[in-house]
N, CA, C and O atoms as a MOPAC input file, in Angstrom:
PM7 MOZYME 1SCF
protein

 N    133.41800 1   141.84000 1    66.82500 1
 C    132.88800 1   142.26700 1    68.09500 1
 C    132.09600 1   141.11500 1    68.72300 1
 O    131.23000 1   140.51900 1    68.08200 1
 N    132.41300 1   140.81300 1    70.00200 1
 C    131.74900 1   139.72500 1    70.70200 1
 C    130.47200 1   140.23200 1    71.35600 1
 O    130.39700 1   141.35800 1    71.84600 1
 N    129.46600 1   139.35000 1    71.34200 1
 C    128.20300 1   139.70000 1    71.98600 1
 C    128.06500 1   138.83200 1    73.23500 1
 O    127.93100 1   137.61200 1    73.15200 1
 N    128.10100 1   139.50300 1    74.41600 1
 C    127.96900 1   138.80400 1    75.68700 1
 C    127.56000 1   139.81200 1    76.75700 1
 O    127.64000 1   141.02500 1    76.56000 1
 N    127.12200 1   139.27500 1    77.89100 1
 C    126.75800 1   140.14900 1    79.00800 1
 C    128.01000 1   140.52600 1    79.77700 1
 O    128.93800 1   139.72800 1    79.91000 1
 N    128.02500 1   141.74000 1    80.27600 1
 C    129.14000 1   142.15100 1    81.12100 1
 C    128.86300 1   141.67100 1    82.54800 1
 O    127.74200 1   141.29000 1    82.88700 1
 N    129.89100 1   141.69800 1    83.35500 1
 C    129.74600 1   141.24600 1    84.74000 1
 C    128.79000 1   142.14700 1    85.50500 1
 O    128.07200 1   141.66900 1    86.38300 1
 N    128.76100 1   143.40500 1    85.20200 1
 C    127.86800 1   144.34900 1    85.88600 1
 C    126.41100 1   144.02700 1    85.55200 1
 O    125.55200 1   144.07900 1    86.43200 1
 N    126.13000 1   143.70300 1    84.31600 1
 C    124.76600 1   143.33800 1    83.92800 1
 C    124.33300 1   142.06800 1    84.67100 1
 O    123.19600 1   141.97500 1    85.13200 1
 N    125.22000 1   141.11400 1    84.78200 1
 C    124.89700 1   139.87800 1    85.50400 1
 C    124.66100 1   140.13500 1    86.99300 1
 O    123.76000 1   139.54600 1    87.59000 1
 N    125.46500 1   141.00700 1    87.58700 1
 C    125.28700 1   141.34900 1    88.99800 1
 C    123.92300 1   142.00900 1    89.21100 1
 O    123.21500 1   141.69400 1    90.16800 1
 N    123.56100 1   142.93200 1    88.30300 1
 C    122.24400 1   143.58100 1    88.41500 1
 C    121.09800 1   142.56400 1    88.33400 1
 O    120.13000 1   142.67000 1    89.08700 1
 N    121.19300 1   141.61300 1    87.45900 1
 C    120.16200 1   140.58800 1    87.32600 1
 C    120.06900 1   139.75600 1    88.60400 1
 O    118.96800 1   139.46300 1    89.07200 1
 N    121.20400 1   139.37900 1    89.16700 1
 C    121.21100 1   138.59400 1    90.39500 1
 C    120.62100 1   139.39700 1    91.55500 1
 O    119.86200 1   138.85400 1    92.35800 1
 N    120.96000 1   140.67700 1    91.65000 1
 C    120.40900 1   141.53000 1    92.71100 1
 C    118.88900 1   141.65000 1    92.56700 1
 O    118.16800 1   141.55500 1    93.56000 1
 N    118.40300 1   141.85300 1    91.35800 1
 C    116.96300 1   141.96500 1    91.12600 1
 C    116.25000 1   140.66500 1    91.48800 1
 O    115.18100 1   140.69600 1    92.09900 1
 N    116.83300 1   139.52100 1    91.11500 1
 C    116.24500 1   138.23500 1    91.48400 1
 C    116.22600 1   138.05100 1    93.00700 1
 O    115.26600 1   137.50300 1    93.54700 1
 N    117.24600 1   138.48900 1    93.68100 1
 C    117.29100 1   138.41900 1    95.14600 1
 C    116.21500 1   139.27900 1    95.78700 1
 O    115.57900 1   138.86400 1    96.75600 1
 N    116.01100 1   140.46300 1    95.25400 1
 C    114.96500 1   141.34900 1    95.78300 1
 C    113.58600 1   140.72600 1    95.57500 1
 O    112.75300 1   140.74700 1    96.48100 1
 N    113.34500 1   140.18300 1    94.40600 1
 C    112.06900 1   139.52800 1    94.12400 1
 C    111.82600 1   138.34400 1    95.06600 1
 O    110.71100 1   138.14300 1    95.54800 1
 N    112.85800 1   137.58200 1    95.31800 1
 C    112.72400 1   136.43900 1    96.22600 1
 C    112.43200 1   136.91800 1    97.65000 1
 O    111.60200 1   136.32600 1    98.34000 1
 N    113.10300 1   137.97800 1    98.09600 1
 C    112.88900 1   138.50200 1    99.44700 1
 C    111.47000 1   139.04600 1    99.61600 1
 O    110.89300 1   138.94500 1   100.69800 1
 N    110.92000 1   139.60900 1    98.57700 1
 C    109.56200 1   140.14800 1    98.64700 1
 C    108.53200 1   139.02800 1    98.60900 1
 O    107.49900 1   139.12600 1    99.27100 1
 N    108.78400 1   137.98500 1    97.86200 1
 C    107.78700 1   136.92900 1    97.68100 1
 C    107.73700 1   135.92500 1    98.83600 1
 O    106.69600 1   135.29700 1    99.02700 1
 N    108.78900 1   135.74700 1    99.60000 1
 C    108.81500 1   134.75900 1   100.66800 1
 C    107.77000 1   135.01600 1   101.76100 1
 O    107.07600 1   134.07300 1   102.13900 1
 N    107.62000 1   136.23000 1   102.28600 1
 C    106.56100 1   136.43700 1   103.29200 1
 C    105.16300 1   136.16800 1   102.73100 1
 O    104.30100 1   135.64200 1   103.43500 1
 N    104.94400 1   136.52000 1   101.49800 1
 C    103.64600 1   136.26600 1   100.87300 1
 C    103.40200 1   134.76100 1   100.74800 1
 O    102.28000 1   134.29100 1   100.93700 1
 N    104.44700 1   134.02000 1   100.43300 1
 C    104.33300 1   132.56400 1   100.33800 1
 C    103.96400 1   131.95900 1   101.69100 1
 O    103.10600 1   131.07900 1   101.76400 1
 N    104.61100 1   132.42600 1   102.76200 1
 C    104.30100 1   131.91900 1   104.10300 1
 C    102.87600 1   132.26600 1   104.50900 1
 O    102.20200 1   131.45900 1   105.15000 1
 N    102.41100 1   133.45300 1   104.14400 1
 C    101.04200 1   133.85500 1   104.44700 1
 C    100.05500 1   132.97300 1   103.68700 1
 O     99.02500 1   132.58300 1   104.23500 1
 N    100.35900 1   132.66100 1   102.44600 1
 C     99.49200 1   131.80200 1   101.63700 1
 C     99.43200 1   130.39700 1   102.22400 1
 O     98.36900 1   129.77600 1   102.23300 1
 N    100.55900 1   129.89200 1   102.71300 1
 C    100.60400 1   128.56700 1   103.32900 1
 C     99.73300 1   128.53000 1   104.58400 1
 O     98.98600 1   127.57300 1   104.78700 1
 N     99.82000 1   129.55100 1   105.42000 1
 C     99.01000 1   129.63200 1   106.63100 1
 C     97.52100 1   129.71100 1   106.27800 1
 O     96.69200 1   129.07900 1   106.93200 1
 N     97.19000 1   130.47800 1   105.25400 1
 C     95.80100 1   130.59400 1   104.81300 1
 C     95.27800 1   129.24200 1   104.32500 1
 O     94.12700 1   128.89300 1   104.58400 1
 N     96.11300 1   128.48800 1   103.62400 1
 C     95.70700 1   127.16600 1   103.12900 1
 C     95.45900 1   126.19600 1   104.28500 1
 O     94.52800 1   125.39300 1   104.22600 1
 N     96.27200 1   126.26100 1   105.32400 1
 C     96.08100 1   125.38200 1   106.48000 1
 C     94.77500 1   125.70300 1   107.21200 1
 O     94.06900 1   124.79400 1   107.65100 1
 N     94.45500 1   126.99100 1   107.34300 1
 C     93.19400 1   127.38500 1   107.98300 1
 C     92.01700 1   126.92300 1   107.12400 1
 O     91.00900 1   126.45700 1   107.65600 1
 N     92.13600 1   127.04700 1   105.81700 1
 C     91.07000 1   126.62400 1   104.91400 1
 C     90.84800 1   125.11900 1   105.00600 1
 O     89.70600 1   124.65900 1   104.99800 1
 N     91.92400 1   124.35500 1   105.09400 1
 C     91.79900 1   122.89900 1   105.24200 1
 C     91.10600 1   122.55300 1   106.56100 1
 O     90.23600 1   121.68200 1   106.60100 1
 N     91.49100 1   123.23200 1   107.62700 1
 C     90.86000 1   122.98200 1   108.93200 1
 C     89.38200 1   123.34600 1   108.89500 1
 O     88.55500 1   122.62600 1   109.45400 1
 N     89.04000 1   124.45600 1   108.24000 1
 C     87.62300 1   124.84900 1   108.11500 1
 C     86.83100 1   123.76800 1   107.39400 1
 O     85.70900 1   123.44300 1   107.78200 1
 N     87.42600 1   123.21400 1   106.34000 1
 C     86.76300 1   122.15900 1   105.58500 1
 C     86.56700 1   120.91300 1   106.44600 1
 O     85.49800 1   120.30300 1   106.43200 1
 N     87.60300 1   120.53900 1   107.19500 1
 C     87.49800 1   119.37300 1   108.07800 1
 C     86.41100 1   119.56500 1   109.13200 1
 O     85.60500 1   118.66500 1   109.36600 1
 N     86.38700 1   120.74100 1   109.77100 1
 C     85.39400 1   121.02100 1   110.80600 1
 C     83.98300 1   120.99300 1   110.21600 1
 O     83.06700 1   120.43700 1   110.82200 1
 N     83.80900 1   121.58800 1   109.04200 1
 C     82.48900 1   121.59000 1   108.39100 1
 C     82.05500 1   120.16400 1   108.05500 1
 O     80.88400 1   119.82000 1   108.21700 1
 N     82.98100 1   119.33700 1   107.59200 1
 C     82.66000 1   117.94800 1   107.26700 1
 C     82.24300 1   117.16700 1   108.51200 1
 O     81.26500 1   116.41900 1   108.48400 1
 N     82.98300 1   117.34300 1   109.59600 1
 C     82.67000 1   116.62200 1   110.83500 1
 C     81.32400 1   117.08400 1   111.38500 1
 O     80.50300 1   116.25700 1   111.78200 1
 N     81.08900 1   118.39700 1   111.41100 1
 C     79.81000 1   118.90500 1   111.91300 1
 C     78.64300 1   118.38100 1   111.07400 1
 O     77.62000 1   117.96200 1   111.61500 1
 N     78.80300 1   118.40800 1   109.77600 1
 C     77.75000 1   117.91100 1   108.89400 1
 C     77.50200 1   116.42400 1   109.10900 1
 O     76.35600 1   115.97600 1   109.12900 1
 N     78.57800 1   115.66300 1   109.27100 1
 C     78.44400 1   114.21800 1   109.48500 1
 C     77.77400 1   113.91600 1   110.82700 1
 O     76.99600 1   112.96700 1   110.92900 1
 N     78.06600 1   114.70900 1   111.85000 1
 C     77.43200 1   114.51200 1   113.15700 1
 C     75.92400 1   114.75100 1   113.04300 1
 O     75.12300 1   113.99700 1   113.59500 1
 N     75.55000 1   115.80700 1   112.32200 1
 C     74.12100 1   116.08800 1   112.14700 1
 C     73.43300 1   115.02900 1   111.28400 1
 O     72.28600 1   114.66900 1   111.54600 1
 N     74.11900 1   114.53500 1   110.26800 1
 C     73.55900 1   113.47100 1   109.43300 1
 C     73.35400 1   112.20800 1   110.25300 1
 O     72.33200 1   111.53500 1   110.11600 1
 N     74.31400 1   111.88400 1   111.10000 1
 C     74.19700 1   110.71900 1   111.99800 1
 C     72.99400 1   110.90300 1   112.92800 1
 O     72.25600 1   109.95200 1   113.18300 1
 N     72.80100 1   112.10600 1   113.42700 1
 C     71.66300 1   112.36800 1   114.32100 1
 C     70.35000 1   112.20700 1   113.56600 1
 O     69.38800 1   111.66200 1   114.10600 1
 N     70.30200 1   112.67400 1   112.32700 1
 C     69.07700 1   112.51600 1   111.54000 1
 C     68.73300 1   111.03500 1   111.38100 1
 O     67.56800 1   110.65000 1   111.48500 1
 N     69.73700 1   110.21900 1   111.13100 1
 C     69.52200 1   108.77800 1   111.03300 1
 C     69.01100 1   108.18800 1   112.33800 1
 O     68.16500 1   107.29300 1   112.33300 1
 N     69.52500 1   108.68900 1   113.45600 1
 C     69.07500 1   108.21200 1   114.76600 1
 C     67.62700 1   108.63700 1   115.03200 1
 O     66.84100 1   107.87500 1   115.59600 1
 N     67.28600 1   109.86100 1   114.62100 1
 C     65.91400 1   110.33300 1   114.81900 1
 C     64.91700 1   109.46800 1   114.03600 1
 O     63.82800 1   109.16600 1   114.52500 1
 N     65.29700 1   109.08100 1   112.83400 1
 C     64.43000 1   108.22500 1   112.03000 1
 C     64.21100 1   106.87900 1   112.72300 1
 O     63.13100 1   106.29400 1   112.63400 1
 N     65.24800 1   106.39700 1   113.41300 1
 C     65.13800 1   105.12200 1   114.13700 1
 C     64.45700 1   105.26700 1   115.49800 1
 O     64.22100 1   104.27500 1   116.18700 1
 N     64.14300 1   106.50500 1   115.88200 1
 C     63.47300 1   106.72500 1   117.16200 1
 C     64.40000 1   107.07000 1   118.30600 1
 O     63.94800 1   107.17200 1   119.44600 1
 N     65.68900 1   107.25400 1   118.03800 1
 C     66.65600 1   107.63300 1   119.06400 1
 C     66.86800 1   109.14500 1   118.98000 1
 O     67.06100 1   109.68200 1   117.88900 1
 N     66.83500 1   109.83100 1   120.12100 1
 C     66.92700 1   111.29000 1   120.07500 1
 C     68.32800 1   111.84600 1   120.32000 1
 O     68.55300 1   113.03300 1   120.08800 1
 N     69.26300 1   111.03900 1   120.77400 1
 C     70.57400 1   111.54600 1   121.14600 1
 C     71.57200 1   111.60900 1   119.99400 1
 O     71.34800 1   111.07400 1   118.90800 1
 N     72.67000 1   112.28000 1   120.27700 1
 C     73.79000 1   112.34500 1   119.34500 1
 C     74.66900 1   111.11700 1   119.52600 1
 O     74.49800 1   110.36800 1   120.48800 1
 N     75.60000 1   110.90500 1   118.61700 1
 C     76.52400 1   109.77400 1   118.68000 1
 C     77.42400 1   109.90600 1   119.91100 1
 O     77.80100 1   111.01300 1   120.29500 1
 N     77.76200 1   108.78100 1   120.51900 1
 C     78.66700 1   108.77200 1   121.66900 1
 C     80.05500 1   109.25100 1   121.24200 1
 O     80.49100 1   108.99600 1   120.12000 1
 N     80.74500 1   109.95100 1   122.15500 1
 C     82.08000 1   110.43600 1   121.86700 1
 C     83.06900 1   109.33300 1   121.56000 1
 O     83.95900 1   109.51100 1   120.72800 1
 N     82.92400 1   108.17700 1   122.23200 1
 C     83.86400 1   107.08400 1   122.00500 1
 C     83.56000 1   106.31000 1   120.72000 1
 O     84.39200 1   105.51500 1   120.28000 1
 N     82.39900 1   106.52000 1   120.11100 1
 C     82.06700 1   105.85400 1   118.85100 1
 C     82.35400 1   106.74700 1   117.64500 1
 O     82.22100 1   106.31700 1   116.49900 1
 N     82.74300 1   107.97600 1   117.90700 1
 C     83.02100 1   108.94600 1   116.84200 1
 C     84.23800 1   108.53300 1   116.02000 1
 O     84.33200 1   108.88200 1   114.84300 1
 N     85.17100 1   107.79500 1   116.62400 1
 C     86.43300 1   107.45600 1   115.96800 1
 C     86.55300 1   105.99600 1   115.57200 1
 O     87.65400 1   105.44300 1   115.56900 1
 N     85.46100 1   105.37800 1   115.24500 1
 C     85.49800 1   103.98800 1   114.77700 1
 C     86.21800 1   103.93900 1   113.43700 1
 O     85.90000 1   104.72500 1   112.54600 1
 N     87.16500 1   103.05000 1   113.27400 1
 C     87.91900 1   102.87300 1   112.02000 1
 C     88.68000 1   104.12400 1   111.60100 1
 O     88.75600 1   104.41300 1   110.40700 1
 N     89.23200 1   104.85900 1   112.52200 1
 C     90.02800 1   106.04700 1   112.20000 1
 C     89.39700 1   107.31200 1   112.74600 1
 O     88.27800 1   107.28500 1   113.25900 1
 N     90.10900 1   108.41500 1   112.63800 1
 C     89.66000 1   109.69400 1   113.17100 1
 C     88.35300 1   110.11900 1   112.51100 1
 O     88.31000 1   110.33000 1   111.29900 1
 N     87.30800 1   110.24400 1   113.28600 1
 C     85.95000 1   110.59200 1   112.84300 1
 C     85.36500 1   109.53700 1   111.89900 1
 O     84.43700 1   109.83200 1   111.14700 1
 N     85.89100 1   108.33000 1   111.93100 1
 C     85.40800 1   107.25500 1   111.06500 1
 C     84.01700 1   106.76700 1   111.42400 1
 O     83.37000 1   106.08700 1   110.62800 1
 N     83.55200 1   107.11200 1   112.62600 1
 C     82.20400 1   106.72800 1   113.02300 1
 C     81.12600 1   107.52500 1   112.30200 1
 O     79.97200 1   107.10200 1   112.24000 1
 N     81.50600 1   108.68600 1   111.75400 1
 C     80.51500 1   109.52000 1   111.06300 1
 C     80.91000 1   109.85900 1   109.63000 1
 O     80.04400 1   110.12000 1   108.79500 1
 N     82.19300 1   109.85800 1   109.34400 1
 C     82.65500 1   110.19200 1   107.98700 1
 C     82.85900 1   108.92600 1   107.15500 1
 O     83.27400 1   107.89100 1   107.67600 1
 N     82.56700 1   109.01900 1   105.87600 1
 C     82.80000 1   107.88000 1   104.98900 1
 C     84.29400 1   107.57600 1   104.89600 1
 O     84.70600 1   106.41700 1   104.94400 1
 N     85.09300 1   108.62400 1   104.76400 1
 C     86.54600 1   108.48200 1   104.70900 1
 C     87.14300 1   109.22400 1   105.90100 1
 O     87.13600 1   110.45500 1   105.91500 1
 N     87.66000 1   108.50900 1   106.90100 1
 C     88.20300 1   109.15900 1   108.09400 1
 C     89.33500 1   110.12400 1   107.75400 1
 O     90.00300 1   109.98300 1   106.72900 1
 N     89.53400 1   111.08800 1   108.61800 1
 C     90.61100 1   112.06600 1   108.45300 1
 C     91.91100 1   111.41700 1   108.92300 1
 O     91.95900 1   110.79400 1   109.98300 1
 N     92.95700 1   111.57100 1   108.12300 1
 C     94.26700 1   111.02100 1   108.50700 1
 C     94.79400 1   111.79900 1   109.70900 1
 O     94.76100 1   113.02900 1   109.72400 1
 N     95.27100 1   111.08500 1   110.70000 1
 C     95.77900 1   111.75100 1   111.89700 1
 C     97.29400 1   111.84100 1   111.85800 1
 O     97.96100 1   111.06800 1   111.17000 1
 N     97.82400 1   112.79200 1   112.60300 1
 C     99.26500 1   112.98000 1   112.69000 1
 C     99.58800 1   114.11800 1   113.62900 1
 O     98.68500 1   114.73100 1   114.20000 1
 N    100.86400 1   114.40800 1   113.79500 1
 C    101.28500 1   115.46900 1   114.71600 1
 C    101.98000 1   116.61300 1   113.99000 1
 O    102.53400 1   117.51100 1   114.62500 1
 N    101.95300 1   116.58400 1   112.67500 1
 C    102.59200 1   117.65500 1   111.91300 1
 C    101.62100 1   118.80600 1   111.70800 1
 O    100.42700 1   118.68400 1   111.98500 1
 N    102.14000 1   119.91300 1   111.22600 1
 C    101.33200 1   121.09600 1   110.97500 1
 C    100.17700 1   120.77000 1   110.04100 1
 O    100.37600 1   120.15500 1   108.99400 1
 N     98.96400 1   121.18300 1   110.41800 1
 C     97.78900 1   120.95700 1   109.58800 1
 C     97.14900 1   119.58900 1   109.76100 1
 O     96.30100 1   119.20300 1   108.95600 1
 N     97.53600 1   118.84900 1   110.79400 1
 C     96.98000 1   117.51800 1   111.00600 1
 C     96.23000 1   117.44300 1   112.33800 1
 O     96.46900 1   118.23100 1   113.25300 1
 N     95.32400 1   116.47800 1   112.41600 1
 C     94.49200 1   116.24400 1   113.59300 1
 C     95.03200 1   115.07200 1   114.40100 1
 O     95.65200 1   114.16100 1   113.85400 1
 N     94.79200 1   115.10400 1   115.69700 1
 C     95.12700 1   113.96400 1   116.55100 1
 C     94.12300 1   113.89400 1   117.69700 1
 O     93.56900 1   114.90500 1   118.12900 1
 N     93.90900 1   112.68600 1   118.16800 1
 C     93.01000 1   112.46700 1   119.29600 1
 C     93.76200 1   112.81000 1   120.57400 1
 O     94.89500 1   112.37000 1   120.76900 1
 N     93.13500 1   113.59300 1   121.44300 1
 C     93.78900 1   113.96300 1   122.70300 1
 C     93.30400 1   113.00900 1   123.78400 1
 O     92.15800 1   113.10300 1   124.22300 1
 N     94.13900 1   112.11700 1   124.20700 1
 C     93.76800 1   111.15600 1   125.24100 1
 C     92.75100 1   110.14300 1   124.74000 1
 O     92.74000 1   109.78800 1   123.56100 1
 N     91.91200 1   109.69100 1   125.62900 1
 C     90.87600 1   108.72600 1   125.25600 1
 C     89.51400 1   109.39400 1   125.30400 1
 O     89.26500 1   110.26100 1   126.14300 1
 N     88.64800 1   108.99200 1   124.41200 1
 C     87.29800 1   109.53700 1   124.35300 1
 C     86.40800 1   108.80900 1   125.34700 1
 O     86.62200 1   107.63600 1   125.65300 1
 N     85.41500 1   109.51700 1   125.84000 1
 C     84.41500 1   108.89500 1   126.70600 1
 C     83.07800 1   108.90100 1   125.97300 1
 O     82.97000 1   109.40200 1   124.85400 1
 N     82.08100 1   108.34700 1   126.60900 1
 C     80.75300 1   108.32200 1   125.98600 1
 C     80.20100 1   109.73200 1   125.81800 1
 O     79.49300 1   110.01600 1   124.85100 1
 N     80.52900 1   110.62500 1   126.77100 1
 C     79.95600 1   111.96900 1   126.76300 1
 C     80.73000 1   112.98900 1   125.93400 1
 O     80.14100 1   113.95500 1   125.44900 1
 N     82.04200 1   112.79400 1   125.76200 1
 C     82.80400 1   113.77900 1   124.98400 1
 C     84.07800 1   113.18900 1   124.40800 1
 O     84.56100 1   112.14300 1   124.84300 1
 N     84.60800 1   113.89500 1   123.41500 1
 C     85.88000 1   113.52500 1   122.79900 1
 C     86.65700 1   114.81100 1   122.52300 1
 O     86.07000 1   115.83700 1   122.17900 1
 N     87.97800 1   114.74700 1   122.67700 1
 C     88.82100 1   115.93400 1   122.46500 1
 C     89.86100 1   115.64300 1   121.39300 1
 O     90.42100 1   114.54900 1   121.32100 1
 N     90.10200 1   116.65000 1   120.56600 1
 C     91.02900 1   116.53300 1   119.44100 1
 C     91.94500 1   117.73900 1   119.40200 1
 O     91.55200 1   118.84000 1   119.78600 1
 N     93.16800 1   117.52900 1   118.93700 1
 C     94.10200 1   118.62200 1   118.70700 1
 C     94.27000 1   118.83300 1   117.21700 1
 O     94.43100 1   117.88000 1   116.45400 1
 N     94.23100 1   120.10000 1   116.80900 1
 C     94.58500 1   120.46000 1   115.43900 1
 C     95.88400 1   121.24200 1   115.51700 1
 O     95.95200 1   122.27800 1   116.17700 1
 N     96.91200 1   120.74900 1   114.84400 1
 C     98.23200 1   121.38300 1   114.90000 1
 C     98.26300 1   122.56400 1   113.93300 1
 O     98.25600 1   122.38100 1   112.71600 1
 N     98.29600 1   123.76800 1   114.48300 1
 C     98.36500 1   124.99600 1   113.69100 1
 C     99.70100 1   125.67500 1   113.92900 1
 O    100.48200 1   125.24400 1   114.77800 1
 N     99.96400 1   126.73600 1   113.18000 1
 C    101.24100 1   127.42400 1   113.33700 1
 C    101.36900 1   128.12000 1   114.69600 1
 O    102.48300 1   128.44100 1   115.11200 1
 N    100.25700 1   128.36000 1   115.39300 1
 C    100.29600 1   128.97900 1   116.71900 1
 C    100.32500 1   127.95700 1   117.84900 1
 O    100.43500 1   128.32900 1   119.01800 1
 N    100.22800 1   126.67100 1   117.51000 1
 C    100.23200 1   125.60700 1   118.50700 1
 C     99.05400 1   124.67300 1   118.30500 1
 O     98.36800 1   124.74100 1   117.28500 1
 N     98.82100 1   123.80700 1   119.26700 1
 C     97.69500 1   122.87200 1   119.19300 1
 C     96.40100 1   123.56900 1   119.58900 1
 O     96.30500 1   124.16600 1   120.66200 1
 N     95.41200 1   123.48500 1   118.71200 1
 C     94.09400 1   124.02800 1   119.00900 1
 C     93.22400 1   122.86600 1   119.47300 1
 O     93.07700 1   121.86900 1   118.76600 1
 N     92.65600 1   123.00100 1   120.65300 1
 C     91.84000 1   121.94200 1   121.23900 1
 C     90.39600 1   122.06300 1   120.75200 1
 O     89.74500 1   123.08600 1   120.96500 1
 N     89.90400 1   121.01400 1   120.10100 1
 C     88.51300 1   120.91900 1   119.67400 1
 C     87.82900 1   119.88100 1   120.54900 1
 O     88.40800 1   118.84000 1   120.86000 1
 N     86.59500 1   120.16900 1   120.94600 1
 C     85.84700 1   119.27600 1   121.81500 1
 C     84.49700 1   118.94200 1   121.19100 1
 O     83.78700 1   119.81700 1   120.69500 1
 N     84.16300 1   117.65800 1   121.22800 1
 C     82.82700 1   117.19400 1   120.83800 1
 C     82.09700 1   116.81300 1   122.10400 1
 O     82.62900 1   116.07200 1   122.93100 1
 N     80.87700 1   117.31500 1   122.26800 1
 C     80.06700 1   116.94500 1   123.41600 1
 C     78.78600 1   116.27800 1   122.93900 1
 O     78.09300 1   116.79100 1   122.06100 1
 N     78.48500 1   115.13600 1   123.52500 1
 C     77.31900 1   114.35100 1   123.12400 1
 C     76.00900 1   115.03500 1   123.50900 1
 O     75.00800 1   114.88200 1   122.80900 1
 N     76.00100 1   115.77400 1   124.59200 1
 C     74.77800 1   116.38800 1   125.09100 1
 C     74.11500 1   117.25600 1   124.02100 1
 O     72.91300 1   117.14700 1   123.78000 1
 N     74.91400 1   118.12400 1   123.38000 1
 C     74.35100 1   119.02700 1   122.37700 1
 C     74.88300 1   118.77800 1   120.96600 1
 O     74.45800 1   119.44400 1   120.02100 1
 N     75.79800 1   117.83500 1   120.81500 1
 C     76.33900 1   117.50800 1   119.49700 1
 C     77.26500 1   118.55000 1   118.92100 1
 O     77.52800 1   118.55200 1   117.71900 1
 N     77.76700 1   119.44600 1   119.77000 1
 C     78.63100 1   120.53000 1   119.27800 1
 C     80.07200 1   120.05100 1   119.12500 1
 O     80.58200 1   119.26500 1   119.92300 1
 N     80.70100 1   120.55300 1   118.07400 1
 C     82.11300 1   120.28700 1   117.80500 1
 C     82.77000 1   121.63100 1   117.56100 1
 O     82.55000 1   122.25200 1   116.52100 1
 N     83.57600 1   122.08600 1   118.51200 1
 C     84.18400 1   123.40200 1   118.37600 1
 C     85.40000 1   123.56100 1   119.26000 1
 O     85.82600 1   122.62900 1   119.94100 1
 N     85.95300 1   124.77100 1   119.23400 1
 C     87.15900 1   125.07000 1   120.00400 1
 C     86.92000 1   126.30100 1   120.87700 1
 O     85.89500 1   126.97200 1   120.75300 1
 N     87.86900 1   126.58800 1   121.75300 1
 C     87.77300 1   127.71400 1   122.68000 1
 C     88.29300 1   128.97300 1   121.99700 1
 O     89.49600 1   129.12100 1   121.78400 1
 N     87.38700 1   129.87300 1   121.65900 1
 C     87.77200 1   131.11400 1   120.96000 1
 C     88.43100 1   132.12200 1   121.88300 1
 O     89.07600 1   133.05900 1   121.41200 1
 N     88.28100 1   131.94900 1   123.19000 1
 C     88.82300 1   132.93100 1   124.13200 1
 C     90.25300 1   132.61600 1   124.57000 1
 O     90.84300 1   133.39200 1   125.32200 1
 N     90.82200 1   131.50300 1   124.12100 1
 C     92.19100 1   131.13600 1   124.50000 1
 C     93.16400 1   132.21400 1   124.02200 1
 O     93.06100 1   132.70100 1   122.89600 1
 N     94.09900 1   132.57700 1   124.88300 1
 C     95.02100 1   133.67700 1   124.58100 1
 C     95.92400 1   133.40400 1   123.38600 1
 O     96.18700 1   134.31200 1   122.59900 1
 N     96.40300 1   132.17400 1   123.23300 1
 C     97.35800 1   131.89200 1   122.15300 1
 C     96.69500 1   131.34400 1   120.89200 1
 O     97.12500 1   131.66800 1   119.78500 1
 N     95.67100 1   130.53300 1   121.03700 1
 C     95.08800 1   129.88300 1   119.85600 1
 C     93.69000 1   130.39300 1   119.50400 1
 O     93.11500 1   129.96800 1   118.50200 1
 N     93.14100 1   131.29000 1   120.30600 1
 C     91.78000 1   131.76700 1   120.09400 1
 C     91.56500 1   132.46500 1   118.76000 1
 O     90.52200 1   132.29200 1   118.12800 1
 N     92.53500 1   133.24400 1   118.33200 1
 C     92.39800 1   133.97800 1   117.06600 1
 C     92.31700 1   133.01600 1   115.88100 1
 O     91.48200 1   133.19200 1   114.99400 1
 N     93.18000 1   132.00100 1   115.86400 1
 C     93.14500 1   131.01600 1   114.79300 1
 C     91.87500 1   130.16700 1   114.90300 1
 O     91.29600 1   129.78000 1   113.88800 1
 N     91.45100 1   129.88400 1   116.11700 1
 C     90.20700 1   129.13900 1   116.32700 1
 C     89.03600 1   129.89100 1   115.69600 1
 O     88.19600 1   129.28400 1   115.03200 1
 N     88.97600 1   131.19600 1   115.89600 1
 C     87.90700 1   132.01200 1   115.31300 1
 C     87.93500 1   131.92400 1   113.78400 1
 O     86.89000 1   131.82300 1   113.14100 1
 N     89.13900 1   131.96200 1   113.21200 1
 C     89.25500 1   131.86600 1   111.75100 1
 C     88.72500 1   130.53000 1   111.24600 1
 O     88.14800 1   130.46000 1   110.16100 1
 N     88.91600 1   129.48200 1   112.01800 1
 C     88.51200 1   128.13800 1   111.58800 1
 C     87.00800 1   127.93300 1   111.74500 1
 O     86.36700 1   127.40600 1   110.83500 1
 N     86.43000 1   128.33600 1   112.87300 1
 C     85.02700 1   127.99800 1   113.13900 1
 C     84.02700 1   129.08100 1   112.75300 1
 O     82.84000 1   128.78000 1   112.62100 1
 N     84.44800 1   130.30200 1   112.56900 1
 C     83.50600 1   131.37100 1   112.20400 1
 C     83.36500 1   131.52900 1   110.71000 1
 O     82.61100 1   132.38600 1   110.24800 1

């Protein structure tokens, strides 16, 4: 007597594996999106902290203002305040400079699954954030900055 699997047993195994794959794929995509938001939250927290640290250094020197928007990107994206600048790019989960920075403000795009989220740095108050009320990107913006 030979010991082997029948074709029906093999078909059942393949069907079960297909069902498992179909169930796990949406969860995988959700996990990927969650990881991208978490990375963006970390980047935003790092930049905000670095801006405040730079201001503390300026206060010690007797200067009361925040760093200029055009000096924020020395030696790479946010290299004016971060020890290791953030790598820029146009792919999902990456940052890019939007246009040219001025002394008073700088604008950045974060590529998310819902589109480019616009982040703005303003020298007047040292704030770095995005528009939470935007119809398409506001929900993801809230997840990143709140």
